[in-house]
C-alpha positions as CSV (number, residue, x, y, z in Angstrom):
1,M,73.0,-50.1,-74.4
2,T,74.4,-52.9,-72.3
3,F,74.1,-52.7,-68.6
4,T,75.3,-54.6,-65.8
5,Q,73.0,-56.6,-63.5
6,K,73.4,-54.1,-60.8
7,E,72.6,-51.5,-63.1
8,I,69.5,-53.1,-64.5
9,T,68.3,-53.8,-60.9
10,L,68.8,-50.0,-60.2
11,L,66.9,-49.2,-63.4
12,K,64.0,-51.6,-62.3
13,D,63.9,-50.0,-58.5
14,L,63.9,-46.4,-60.1
15,K,61.0,-47.6,-62.5
16,T,59.1,-48.9,-59.6
17,Q,59.4,-45.5,-57.5
18,E,58.4,-43.5,-60.8
19,E,55.2,-45.9,-61.2
20,L,54.0,-45.5,-57.9
21,C,54.6,-41.6,-58.1
22,V,52.7,-41.7,-61.4
23,E,50.0,-43.6,-59.7
24,K,49.7,-41.3,-56.2
25,Y,50.0,-38.0,-58.1
26,G,47.1,-39.1,-60.2
27,Q,45.0,-40.6,-57.1
28,Y,45.7,-37.2,-55.2
29,A,45.2,-35.0,-58.2
30,A,41.6,-36.5,-58.6
31,D,41.0,-36.6,-54.9
32,A,42.3,-32.9,-54.3
33,C,39.9,-30.2,-53.1
34,D,42.0,-27.2,-54.2
35,G,42.1,-26.6,-57.7
36,E,45.5,-25.1,-57.6
37,L,46.8,-28.5,-55.9
38,R,45.1,-30.5,-58.3
39,D,46.8,-28.6,-61.0
40,L,50.2,-29.1,-59.6
41,F,49.7,-32.5,-59.0
42,C,48.8,-33.3,-62.6
43,S,51.7,-31.2,-63.9
44,I,54.2,-33.1,-61.8
45,R,52.4,-36.5,-62.7
46,S,53.1,-35.7,-66.2
47,A,56.6,-35.0,-65.7
48,E,56.9,-38.3,-63.6
49,Q,55.3,-40.2,-66.8
50,Q,58.2,-38.9,-68.8
51,H,60.8,-40.2,-66.3
52,L,59.1,-43.6,-66.4
53,T,59.0,-43.6,-70.2
54,T,63.1,-42.6,-70.0
55,L,63.6,-45.5,-67.5
56,N,61.3,-48.0,-69.5
57,G,63.6,-46.9,-72.8
58,Y,66.7,-48.1,-70.7
59,L,65.0,-51.3,-69.9
60,G,63.6,-51.9,-73.7
61,E,59.9,-51.6,-72.1
62,T,57.4,-49.1,-73.1
63,S,55.2,-47.2,-70.9
64,P,51.6,-47.4,-71.4
65,L,49.7,-44.0,-71.5
66,Q,47.8,-43.5,-68.5
67,S,44.8,-41.1,-68.3
68,A,44.8,-38.0,-66.6
69,P,42.7,-38.1,-63.2
70,V,39.1,-37.0,-63.0
71,P,38.6,-34.6,-60.1
72,Q,36.2,-36.0,-57.2
73,P,37.3,-34.0,-54.3
74,S,35.3,-35.2,-51.0
75,G,35.8,-35.4,-47.2
76,N,37.9,-33.1,-45.1
77,C,39.6,-30.7,-47.7
78,Q,42.0,-29.0,-45.6
79,M,43.3,-32.3,-43.9
80,D,43.1,-34.5,-47.0
81,D,45.1,-31.8,-49.1
82,T,47.6,-31.6,-46.3
83,F,48.0,-35.3,-46.1
84,F,48.6,-35.5,-49.9
85,C,51.3,-32.9,-49.7
86,Q,53.2,-34.3,-47.1
87,D,53.1,-37.7,-48.4
88,M,54.2,-36.6,-51.7
89,L,57.0,-34.5,-50.5
90,A,58.1,-37.5,-48.6
91,M,57.7,-39.5,-51.6
92,E,59.7,-36.9,-53.7
93,K,62.7,-36.8,-50.9
94,H,63.0,-40.6,-51.2
95,A,63.1,-40.7,-55.0
96,S,65.8,-37.9,-55.2
97,S,67.7,-40.1,-52.4
98,T,67.2,-43.1,-54.8
99,Y,68.7,-41.2,-57.9
100,D,71.6,-40.0,-56.1
101,T,72.6,-43.6,-55.1
102,G,71.9,-45.0,-58.5
103,I,73.7,-42.3,-60.3
104,F,76.9,-43.2,-58.7
105,E,76.5,-46.8,-59.6
106,F,76.2,-46.4,-63.7
107,T,79.3,-46.5,-65.7
108,Q,78.2,-44.7,-68.7
109,P,78.3,-41.2,-68.5
110,A,75.2,-40.5,-70.6
111,V,73.2,-42.4,-68.4
112,R,74.5,-40.7,-65.3
113,Q,73.8,-37.4,-66.7
114,E,70.3,-38.2,-67.7
115,L,69.6,-39.6,-64.2
116,N,71.2,-36.6,-62.8
117,K,68.5,-34.6,-64.7
118,I,65.7,-36.7,-63.4
119,Q,66.9,-36.2,-60.0
120,A,67.2,-32.3,-60.4
121,A,63.5,-32.6,-61.4
122,E,62.7,-34.5,-58.5
123,Q,64.1,-31.9,-56.2
124,R,62.1,-29.4,-58.3
125,H,58.7,-31.0,-57.6
126,G,59.9,-31.2,-53.9
127,E,60.4,-27.5,-53.9
128,Q,56.9,-26.9,-55.6
129,I,55.1,-29.1,-53.2
130,W,56.9,-27.1,-50.4
131,Q,56.2,-23.9,-51.7
132,Y,52.5,-24.8,-52.1
133,M,52.4,-26.1,-48.6
134,S,54.2,-22.9,-47.1
135,A,51.7,-20.5,-49.0
136,H,48.9,-22.5,-47.5
137,G,50.2,-22.9,-43.8
138,M,50.5,-26.4,-44.1
139,Y,54.3,-26.3,-43.4
């Protein structure tokens, strides 16, 4: 596929966003006290890794496989888990917004459709986090 310079810049921005998501979900999964939250973050992290692989494919790059986090809860569990959820919900809102902007900039319908699928996944991730927060008195 051939992309315009603007499209390449957007893909690189999205890639950076996904790398950060993979990293944070991995770290927060390792640090989360609640096993349910740890499992949720691991699941979302896996989806974010797939998004990163898709973006790297468009850029002609490869994604290094990253190992799953090793749980190591410590500290004030409720406060830590609440912070992790708040941070990742904000991250998902930002990611969805970034994809929304990017979708309108791409000239190839197949790429726009794929980015739209990823954006929908980001919105589902935010909803999953919100549901967890709501069920645990964090929202």
